[in-house]
C-alpha positions in Angstrom: 15.5 14.8 30.4 18.6 13.9 28.5 16.7 13.5 25.3 15.1 16.9 25.6 18.5 18.5 26.5 20.2 17.0 23.4 17.4 18.0 21.1 17.5 21.6 22.5 21.3 21.8 22.1 21.2 20.5 18.5 18.7 23.0 17.3 19.8 26.0 19.4 22.5 28.6 18.5 25.1 26.2 20.0 24.4 23.5 17.4 27.0 25.0 15.1 29.8 24.7 17.6 32.4 22.2 16.5 34.0 19.5 18.5 37.4 20.9 17.8 38.9 24.0 16.3 37.1 26.0 13.7 39.4 24.8 10.8 39.3 21.1 11.7 37.6 18.6 9.4 36.1 15.2 10.3 38.7 12.5 10.5 36.3 9.8 9.1 33.8 9.8 6.3 30.1 9.6 7.2 29.8 5.9 6.3 32.8 4.7 8.4 31.8 7.0 11.2 28.2 5.7 11.4 29.4 2.1 11.1 31.8 2.5 14.0 29.4 4.3 16.3 26.6 1.9 15.5 28.8 -1.2 15.9 30.1 0.1 19.2 26.8 1.4 20.6 24.1 -1.2 19.8 26.6 -4.1 19.7 24.9 -7.4 19.4 21.6 -6.4 20.8 19.7 -6.7 17.6 21.0 -10.3 17.2 20.3 -11.4 20.7 17.0 -9.5 21.4 15.7 -8.6 18.0 13.2 -11.4 18.0 13.3 -12.5 21.7 12.3 -9.2 23.3 9.1 -8.5 21.3 8.0 -12.1 21.7 8.5 -11.8 25.5 6.0 -9.0 25.6 3.7 -10.4 23.0 3.3 -13.9 24.6 5.3 -13.5 27.8 2.4 -12.4 30.0 4.7 -10.7 32.6 3.0 -12.5 35.5 0.0 -13.9 33.7 -1.3 -10.5 32.8 -0.9 -8.1 29.9 1.7 -5.4 30.0 -0.4 -2.2 30.3 0.0 1.5 30.2 1.9 1.8 27.0 -1.0 2.2 24.6 -4.6 0.9 24.0 -5.1 -2.9 24.4 -8.4 -4.2 22.9 -7.3 -7.3 21.0 -4.2 -9.3 20.0 -3.3 -6.8 17.2 -3.0 -4.1 19.9 -0.9 -6.6 21.9 1.5 -7.1 19.0 1.8 -3.3 18.6 2.4 -2.8 22.3 5.2 -5.4 22.1 6.9 -3.4 19.4 6.3 -0.2 21.3 8.0 -1.5 24.5 10.9 -2.8 22.5 11.4 0.6 20.8 11.2 2.3 24.1 14.0 0.2 25.5 16.2 0.6 22.4 15.2 4.1 21.3 16.0 7.7 22.1 16.1 7.1 25.9 18.7 4.4 25.4 21.1 6.4 23.1 20.9 9.6 25.1 23.5 8.7 27.7 26.1 7.9 25.0 25.6 11.3 23.3 25.7 13.3 26.5 29.1 11.8 27.2 30.3 12.3 23.6 29.4 15.9 23.2 30.7 16.9 26.7 34.1 15.3 26.1 34.2 16.6 22.6 33.6 20.2 23.6 35.9 20.2 26.6 38.7 18.1 25.3 38.9 19.3 21.7 38.1 23.0 22.3 39.7 23.5 25.7 42.7 21.3 25.1 42.0 18.9 27.9 43.1 15.3 27.9 40.5 12.8 26.6 39.6 11.2 29.9 36.3 11.1 31.7 37.5 13.5 34.4 37.9 16.3 31.8 34.1 16.3 31.2 33.7 17.9 34.6 36.2 20.7 34.2 33.6 23.4 33.5 32.0 22.5 36.9 35.0 21.4 39.1 37.8 23.3 37.6 41.2 22.2 38.8 39.5 19.7 41.2 39.6 17.2 38.4 43.3 16.8 39.1 42.4 15.8 42.7 41.3 12.3 44.0 37.8 13.2 42.7 39.1 13.0 39.2 40.8 9.7 39.9 37.5 8.3 41.2 35.7 9.5 38.1 38.2 7.8 35.8 38.1 4.7 38.0 34.3 4.5 37.7 34.6 4.9 33.9 37.1 2.1 33.6 35.0 -0.2 35.9 31.9 0.5 33.8 33.7 -0.2 30.6 35.5 -3.3 31.7 32.5 -5.0 33.4 30.3 -4.0 30.5 32.5 -5.5 27.9 33.1 -8.7 30.0 29.4 -9.1 30.5 28.9 -8.6 26.7 31.6 -11.2 26.0 30.2 -13.7 28.5 26.5 -13.3 27.5 27.2 -13.2 23.8 29.3 -16.3 23.6 26.2 -18.3 24.5 24.5 -17.0 21.4 27.6 -17.5 19.2 28.1 -21.2 20.3 24.3 -21.8 19.9 24.3 -20.3 16.4 27.3 -22.5 15.5 25.6 -25.6 16.9 22.5 -24.8 14.7 24.7 -24.7 11.6 26.8 -27.8 12.6 25.6 -30.1 15.4 29.2 -31.2 16.0 30.0 -27.7 17.4 29.7 -28.0 21.2 28.1 -25.4 23.5 29.9 -26.4 26.7 32.2 -24.2 28.8 35.3 -25.3 26.9 33.8 -24.3 23.5 32.8 -21.0 25.0 36.2 -20.4 26.5 38.0 -21.0 23.1 35.4 -18.8 21.4 36.3 -15.9 23.7 40.0 -16.6 23.2 39.6 -16.3 19.4 37.4 -13.2 19.6 39.9 -11.6 22.0 42.8 -12.4 19.7 41.1 -10.8 16.7 40.1 -7.8 18.8 43.7 -7.5 20.0 45.0 -7.2 16.4 42.3 -4.6 15.7 43.1 -2.4 18.6 46.9 -2.7 18.0 46.4 -1.6 14.4 44.5 1.5 15.6 41.4 3.3 14.6 42.0 3.8 10.9 43.7 0.5 10.0 41.9 -1.8 12.4 38.6 -0.7 14.0 37.4 1.4 11.0 37.8 -1.5 8.6 36.4 -4.1 11.0 33.4 -2.0 11.9 32.5 -1.3 8.3 32.6 -5.1 7.4 30.6 -5.9 10.5 28.0 -3.3 9.8 27.7 -4.4 6.2 27.1 -8.0 7.1 24.3 -7.0 9.5 22.8 -4.7 6.9 22.9 -7.5 4.3 21.0 -9.9 6.7 18.4 -7.1 7.4 17.8 -6.3 3.8 17.7 -9.9 2.8 15.0 -10.8 5.3 13.1 -7.6 4.3 13.0 -8.7 0.7 12.6 -12.5 1.2 9.5 -12.1 3.2 6.3 -10.0 3.0 8.0 -6.7 2.4 4.8 -4.7 2.4 3.8 -6.1 5.8 7.3 -5.4 7.3 7.4 -1.8 6.0 3.9 -1.2 7.2 4.8 -2.5 10.6 7.8 -0.2 10.7 5.8 2.9 9.8 3.0 2.0 12.2 5.2 1.0 15.1 7.3 4.2 14.8 4.2 6.3 14.8 2.9 4.5 17.8 6.2 5.0 19.6 6.2 8.8 18.9 2.6 9.0 20.1 3.3 7.1 23.4 7.0 7.8 24.0 6.4 10.5 26.5 3.7 8.5 28.3 6.0 5.5 28.5 8.9 7.6 29.6 7.0 8.8 32.6 5.5 5.4 33.3 6.6 4.1 36.8 4.1 1.2 37.3 3.0 3.0 40.5 -0.3 1.0 40.9 1.3 -2.3 39.8 3.9 -1.9 42.5 1.3 -1.7 45.2 1.6 -5.5 44.9 4.7 -5.1 47.1 2.6 -3.6 49.8 0.1 -6.4 49.4 2.8 -9.1 49.5 4.2 -11.3 52.2 7.6 -11.1 50.5 10.3 -8.9 51.8 9.7 -5.3 50.6 12.5 -2.9 49.6 10.5 0.3 49.7 10.8 2.7 52.5 7.7 3.0 54.7 6.3 -0.4 53.6 9.1 -2.7 54.5 9.0 -5.7 56.8 9.1 -4.5 60.4 8.6 -7.6 62.5 10.9 -10.0 60.7 8.2 -12.4 59.4 7.9 -11.0 55.9 5.4 -8.6 54.6 4.7 -5.0 55.3 2.7 -3.8 58.3 -0.2 -3.2 55.9 0.0 -6.8 54.7 0.1 -8.1 58.2 -3.1 -6.2 59.0 -4.8 -7.4 55.8 -3.8 -11.0 56.4 -5.0 -10.9 60.0 -8.4 -9.6 58.9 -8.6 -11.9 55.9 -8.1 -14.9 58.2 -11.4 -14.1 59.8 -13.4 -14.0 56.6 -15.8 -16.8 55.9 -15.3 -17.7 52.3 -18.1 -20.2 52.1 -18.0 -22.0 48.8 -14.3 -22.0 47.9 -15.0 -22.6 44.2 -16.5 -19.0 44.0 -13.6 -17.4 45.9 -11.8 -14.6 44.1 -8.5 -15.3 45.9 -6.2 -18.0 44.5 -4.7 -19.3 47.7 -4.9 -23.0 48.5 -7.3 -22.3 51.4 -8.9 -19.2 49.8 -6.6 -17.1 52.0 -4.5 -14.2 50.8 -1.8 -15.0 48.3 1.1 -12.9 47.0 -0.5 -12.7 43.6 -4.1 -12.0 44.6 -3.9 -8.3 43.9 -2.6 -8.9 40.4 -5.5 -11.4 39.8 -8.2 -9.2 41.2 -7.1 -6.0 39.5 -5.6 -7.5 36.3 -2.2 -6.0 36.9 1.0 -7.1 35.2 3.9 -8.3 37.3 4.9 -5.8 40.0 8.6 -6.5 39.4 8.5 -5.7 35.6 9.7 -2.1 36.0 12.5 -2.9 38.4 13.5 -6.2 36.9 13.5 -5.2 33.3 13.1 -1.5 32.4 15.4 -0.2 35.2 17.8 -3.1 34.4 17.9 -1.8 30.8 18.6 1.8 31.8 21.3 0.7 34.2 22.9 -1.3 31.4 22.8 1.5 28.9 24.2 4.0 31.4 27.0 1.6 32.5 28.1 1.5 28.8 27.9 5.3 28.5 31.5 6.0 29.5 32.8 3.4 27.0 30.6 4.2 24.0 30.4 7.9 24.7 34.1 8.4 24.8 34.6 6.3 21.7 32.0 8.4 19.8 33.8 11.5 21.0 37.1 10.2 19.7 35.8 9.5 16.2 33.7 12.7 16.0 36.4 15.3 16.1 35.8 18.1 13.6 32.0 17.6 13.5 29.5 20.2 14.8 27.2 19.4 17.7 24.2 19.4 15.4 25.8 16.8 13.1 26.8 14.6 16.0 23.4 14.7 17.7 21.5 14.0 14.5 24.0 11.5 13.1 24.9 9.6 16.4 21.6 10.0 18.3 18.6 10.3 15.9 20.0 8.3 12.9 21.1 5.2 14.8 17.9 5.1 16.7 15.8 5.2 13.6 18.0 2.6 11.9 17.9 0.4 15.0 14.1 0.6 15.0 14.1 -0.8 11.4 16.2 -3.7 12.5 14.2 -4.5 15.6 10.9 -4.1 13.8 11.7 -6.3 10.8 12.9 -9.2 12.9 10.3 -8.7 15.7 7.5 -8.5 13.2 8.7 -11.7 11.6 8.6 -13.4 15.0 5.0 -12.2 15.7 4.0 -13.5 12.2 5.6 -16.9 12.8 4.0 -17.2 16.3 0.5 -16.6 14.9 1.1 -19.0 12.0 2.1 -21.8 14.5 -0.8 -21.0 16.8 -3.3 -21.2 14.0 -1.8 -24.4 12.5 -1.3 -26.3 15.7 -4.4 -25.2 17.7 -7.3 -27.6 18.3 -9.7 -24.8 17.9 -10.0 -23.9 21.6 -7.0 -21.6 21.9 -7.7 -17.9 22.4 -4.7 -15.6 22.5 -4.8 -13.6 25.8 -1.1 -12.6 26.1 -0.2 -15.3 28.5 2.4 -17.9 27.7 0.8 -20.8 25.7 0.9 -24.4 26.9 3.7 -25.8 24.9 2.6 -29.4 25.5 -0.9 -28.6 24.1 0.8 -27.4 20.9 3.0 -30.5 20.5 6.3 -29.3 22.1 8.4 -30.8 24.8 11.0 -28.4 26.1 11.9 -26.5 23.0 11.6 -29.4 20.6 8.5 -30.1 18.4 7.3 -33.7 19.2 3.8 -34.1 17.7 3.4 -35.0 14.1 1.8 -31.6 13.4 4.5 -29.6 15.1 7.3 -31.6 13.3 5.6 -31.2 10.0 5.3 -27.4 10.5 9.0 -27.2 11.7 10.1 -29.1 8.6 8.6 -26.3 6.6 10.5 -23.8 8.7 7.8 -22.6 11.1 8.0 -22.9 14.9 6.0 -21.9 18.0 8.6 -19.3 19.1 7.4 -19.0 22.6 8.4 -22.6 23.1 11.9 -22.1 21.7 15.0 -20.9 23.4 16.0 -17.2 22.9 19.2 -18.2 21.1 17.1 -20.2 18.5 14.5 -17.6 17.8 16.5 -15.5 15.3 17.5 -18.6 13.3 13.9 -19.8 13.4 12.5 -16.7 11.7 15.1 -17.3 8.9 14.0 -21.0 8.5 11.2 -20.6 6.0 13.5 -19.4 3.3 14.5 -22.8 1.9 18.0 -23.3 0.6 18.8 -19.6 1.4 18.5 -20.1 5.1 21.9 -21.7 5.7 23.6 -18.9 3.9 21.7 -16.4 6.1 22.6 -18.4 9.2 26.2 -18.2 8.2 26.0 -14.4 7.7 24.3 -14.1 11.2 27.0 -16.2 12.9 29.9 -14.2 11.3 28.0 -10.9 12.0 27.3 -11.5 15.7 30.9 -12.7 16.1 32.3 -9.5 14.5 29.9 -7.3 16.5 31.3 -8.8 19.7 34.9 -8.3 18.5 34.1 -4.6 17.7 32.7 -4.2 21.2 35.8 -5.8 22.7 38.3 -3.7 20.7 36.3 -0.5 21.4 36.2 -1.2 25.1 39.9 -2.0 25.2 40.7 1.2 23.3 38.7 3.3 25.8 40.2 1.6 28.9 43.6 2.1 27.3 43.1 5.9 26.7 41.7 6.6 30.1 44.5 4.7 31.9 47.0 6.5 29.8 45.6 9.9 31.0 44.2 10.7 27.6 47.1 9.8 25.3 45.9 9.6 21.7 48.3 6.7 21.0 48.9 4.7 24.2 51.7 2.1 24.3 51.1 -1.1 22.4 51.7 -3.3 25.5 49.0 -1.4 27.4 46.6 -2.1 24.5 47.4 -5.8 24.7 47.0 -5.8 28.5 43.5 -4.3 28.5 42.3 -6.5 25.6 43.4 -9.8 27.3 42.3 -8.6 30.8 38.7 -8.3 29.5 38.9 -11.6 27.8 40.6 -13.3 30.8 38.0 -12.0 33.2 35.1 -13.2 31.0 36.8 -16.7 30.7 37.4 -16.9 34.5 33.8 -16.1 35.3 32.5 -18.6 32.8 34.6 -21.4 34.3 33.8 -20.5 37.9 30.2 -20.2 37.1 30.1 -23.6 35.4 31.9 -25.3 38.3 29.7 -23.6 40.9 26.6 -24.4 38.9 25.6 -20.8 39.1 25.7 -17.7 36.9 29.0 -15.9 37.6 28.4 -13.6 34.6 25.2 -12.5 36.2 27.2 -11.2 39.1 29.4 -9.1 36.7 26.3 -8.0 35.0 24.9 -6.8 38.3 28.2 -5.0 39.0 27.9 -3.1 35.7 24.4 -2.1 36.6 25.4 -1.0 40.1 28.2 1.1 38.5 25.6 2.7 36.4 23.9 4.3 39.4 26.6 6.8 40.3 27.2 7.4 36.6 23.5 8.3 36.2 24.2 11.2 38.6 27.4 12.0 36.7 25.4 12.2 33.4 23.1 14.9 35.0 26.2 16.9 36.0 27.6 16.4 32.5 24.6 18.2 31.1 25.2 21.1 33.4 29.0 21.0 32.6 28.6 21.0 28.8 25.9 23.7 29.0 28.3 26.0 30.9 31.1 25.2 28.4 28.9 26.1 25.5 27.8 29.3 27.1 31.4 30.3 27.8 32.5 29.4 24.2 29.6 31.5 22.9 30.5 34.4 25.1 27.2 34.6 26.9 27.2 37.6 29.3 25.4 35.9 32.2 28.2 33.4 32.7 31.3 35.2 31.2 30.8 38.3 33.4 29.6 36.5 36.5 31.5 36.3 39.8 32.9 33.0 41.1 32.5 31.4 44.5 35.4 32.3 46.7 35.6 28.6 47.8 34.3 25.4 46.4 32.1 22.8 48.1 34.4 19.9 47.2 37.7 21.6 48.0 38.2 19.2 50.9 38.9 16.5 48.3 42.2 18.3 47.5 42.9 19.2 51.2 41.7 22.8 50.5 44.6 23.3 48.2 43.0 23.3 44.7 45.5 23.9 42.0 46.4 22.9 38.4 48.2 19.6 37.9 51.8 19.8 39.1 51.6 23.5 39.8 51.4 25.6 43.0 48.6 28.0 43.7 48.1 30.6 46.4 45.0 29.9 48.5 42.7 32.7 49.7 42.0 31.1 53.1 44.3 28.9 55.1 43.8 25.2 55.8 43.0 25.9 59.4 40.4 28.4 58.6 38.7 26.1 56.1 38.8 23.1 58.4 37.4 25.1 61.4 34.6 26.5 59.3 33.7 23.0 57.9 33.7 21.4 61.4 31.4 24.2 62.7 29.1 23.6 59.7 28.9 19.9 60.5 27.9 20.2 64.1 26.4 23.7 64.3 25.3 24.8 60.9 23.0 27.5 62.4 26.1 29.6 63.1 27.0 29.8 59.4 23.3 30.4 58.6 23.2 33.3 61.1 26.3 35.0 59.6 25.0 34.6 56.1 21.6 36.1 57.1 23.3 39.0 58.7 25.1 39.7 55.5 21.8 39.6 53.6 19.5 41.4 56.0 21.9 43.5 58.2 23.9 43.0 61.3 21.6 42.1 64.3 18.5 41.9 62.1 15.7 40.0 63.8 15.1 37.9 60.7 18.7 36.6 60.9 18.1 35.5 64.5 14.8 33.8 63.6 16.4 32.0 60.7 19.2 30.8 62.9 16.8 29.5 65.6 14.7 27.7 63.0 17.8 26.1 61.4 19.0 24.9 64.8 15.6 23.4 65.6 15.4 21.6 62.2 18.9 20.2 62.5 18.9 19.0 66.1 15.3 17.6 66.0 16.5 15.6 63.0 19.3 14.1 65.0 17.2 13.4 68.0 14.5 11.6 65.9 17.2 9.5 64.2 18.4 8.3 67.6 14.8 7.5 68.6 14.3 5.4 65.4 16.0 2.4 67.1 12.7 1.8 68.9 10.4 2.6 66.0 11.6 3.4 62.5 8.7 5.7 61.9 10.6 8.3 63.9 13.4 8.2 61.4 11.1 9.2 58.5 9.7 12.1 60.6 13.3 13.1 61.3 14.2 13.1 57.6 11.2 15.5 57.1 12.8 18.0 59.5 16.1 17.5 57.6 14.5 18.4 54.3 13.2 21.6 55.9 16.8 22.2 57.1 18.0 21.7 53.5 15.3 23.9 51.9 16.2 26.8 54.3 19.9 26.6 53.4 18.9 26.3 49.7 16.9 29.6 49.8 19.8 31.3 51.6 22.4 30.1 49.1 20.3 31.3 46.2 19.9 34.7 47.8 23.7 35.0 48.5 24.4 33.8 44.9 22.2 36.5 43.4 23.5 39.3 45.6 27.1 38.4 44.7 26.4 38.0 41.0 27.4 34.3 40.8 26.1 32.2 37.9 23.9 29.3 38.9 20.3 28.2 39.5 18.0 27.0 42.2 18.2 23.4 41.2 22.0 23.4 41.6 21.6 25.1 45.0 19.1 22.4 46.2 21.3 19.5 45.0 24.4 21.0 46.7 22.6 21.6 50.0 20.8 18.2 49.9 24.0 16.2 49.4 26.7 18.4 51.0 25.0 20.7 53.5 28.1 21.2 55.7 30.2 22.3 52.6 27.4 24.6 51.4 27.2 26.3 54.8 31.0 26.7 55.0 31.0 28.1 51.5 28.4 30.7 52.5 30.5 31.6 55.6 33.4 32.6 53.4 31.4 34.1 50.5 29.6 36.7 52.7 33.0 38.1 53.6 33.5 39.1 50.0 32.1 42.4 48.6 28.7 42.1 46.8 28.3 42.8 43.1 27.3 46.3 42.4 24.9 46.2 39.5 23.3 49.6 40.1 26.3 51.8 39.3 25.4 54.2 36.5 28.1 54.4 33.8 28.2 57.6 31.8 28.1 56.8 28.1 31.2 57.7 26.0 31.0 61.1 24.5 31.5 61.5 20.8 
C-alpha cells in the first residue's frame, strides 16, 4: 500500500511540489545526499546479511522443507533464484517505503507550512492544533523510543560482526564482552565528534567516506570474480523480483500456518487457541483423540513421524511438504517491524537533508535508487555465496549427496562446528573455499573474499573499516534525530544535548551487553523485541501519515474538494486536550462547553443509540420511522455485544459472537457518519469513517451529536452568472 501510494504521488501532478519554498535549492549535492541517506537507511545490513540471508533460504530448509510460494521450484537453480527473490523482497521497495512516507510527510508539512521538524508535525493536516496536546507528546515519545532502541540494537548486534571481522584479520583481537564494550566506546566517541560537528562538517564527510569504502568493496568483488555471472544474476534476479513482487507482498503463508491448528503447542491465534490448559487447540485435541485409536500396523510404513507413530507437531509439514509455520511471523514480520521501527529515525533524517528537492526527486532518488543499488550489493555477495556453496558440495561430496534445500550434514562434508577438519575440507579451505552452511554468519562475508589470494586481506581490511563506519553513521544519525525531536524541532540543538544522546545510546548498548553476558542470555534480543513492538503503533501512524500528506498536498495544490469543504464542528480526539483545543501557548474560544462535551461523550459510551437516533432524525426528519428503527437496531447490537462478553467467562466462543454484533454496531455508525459528512460537505472518505468508528465509536457518536446541530451545506443554490 505504501509503495503504491509513493509511486502515485511521484508521478502525479503533486510530484513537482517542493519540500520547501519555491525558490529554495537543495542543501547537499546529489552524491553527498545519496551517500548520507543510503548510509543511514540500509546501515550495515549488506555486511551482516549480504551473504548470510540468501544462504539461509538456499540451504536453510526453514523446517526441513523448501520455502514455497515465491516463484516456481523445480530444481536447485530455481531454489537459488528463490533465495535471491526472498532477500530482495525483504530489502526492496517494501522495506524503504516506511522511510520515504515519513520523509515526504515531514518535508511538506515542516518546510512548506513552517512547522517544527518533529514527528508530531507530520499529523498537523489531520489533527490540527491537537499536535500540541499530550497526543503530540506521545507521538514524539514513540519516535524517540523507536530511534533509541533501534540504534542501540544496531550497535549491540553489529559489534559482534566487527569483533569477529577483527579476529579474522588478527587472531589476537578478542571477541569477548570487554572487547565489544570498548568497540562501542570507540564508535560512540567518533559518532560524538561527527554529530557535534554537524551535518556539513561531520556527517556529510563521514557518510561519503563510508559509502565510498563499501562501493569499493562491491566493485572489487564484482571485477575479481566471474563478472558475467554476477551481472547475469543481478538482471535475472531483479526481473524475477519484479515478476513475483506483488505475489510475495500478498503472501501470508495461510496454509503453512494451519500447522498451528494441528499442533500441541500453545496457539496464539484467536479461535484456535488452547482452551483446556493442556496445550493444543480444540481441533488438535479432537484429532489426537481420534488418532490414538488408529491401528498403524507396520510402523515402518507409517506416514507420521512420532516415536509411536502417533501425531507429532511436525506431521502436517511432513505430509504436505510445507515449510515452517513460523517463517512468516518469525522472519518476514520481524523484518517489517524492524524497518518500521527505524522509520522515524531514517525518515526524519532524509527529510532534514532533502529540503529544496521536489517530491518526485525525493521518491526516485531516496526510494527507487537506493533499492536498486542495494539489490546490486545483495545480489553480488549473495550470488558469490551460492557459487561457493555449490563448489564445496561438489568437491567434498562422496557422490551420494543430492541438494534438496535442507541443511547439509556438516560432519559428512568434513566439518566440526564451523571448522573444516577432514583433509579434503582443509585443502579446499586453504584455497579459499568453504561450505558456507557450516560456517558462522559473521564468517560468511569474509569467506567469499577468501579465494582472491593476496588481495583478500586488503579487502578484509576495507570490510572491517566499512562496517565500523556504517555503524558510526547510524549512531550519529540516530543521535541527531533524537536531539532534534527532544529540542522541539530546533535546527541546531545545544551541543551538550547532542553529547547526551550520543552517549546515552552507547551506554545503553554497553549495559545490555554486560547484563546479557553475566546472565548468560541475550539482553540485546530484548531491546530488539522492544524496537519491533514499538514498530506496531508506528505502522498505524504511517497509514495516517499517508492520509495526512495527501491532504497537505491537496491543500497546497488548491484542490476544490478539500479547500472549499466544511470542517467537523468537533474532533474525535478533543478529549486529549480536555476539549480545549488551541494553538501552542494561545487561548481559543470553544464552540461547546466542557460540560456539554463531557455529557455527550458519557452518553455515547453507555447509550450510543441516543446519539444515533438524533443523527438519524437530522438526516431523515424528526420522528421518522427509519430513525427509530436505526436506534433500536443500534441498541440491540450494542447491548447484546456487552451481554455476550460477560457470558464469555464460561465459554470464550460467546465472546467472538459478541464481537460480531459489535462489528454490526460499528458498520451502522460508519454508514451514518458517512451520510452526515456528505450532507454537511465535509471532506473525507468511507475508510476514514470506518476506522474512526471501529477504534473510537463513543467519540464518533458524540461528534455526530454536535455536527447535526450545524446547518447543512447548500449545494443546490443557483448562482446567477455575472453580467458583462
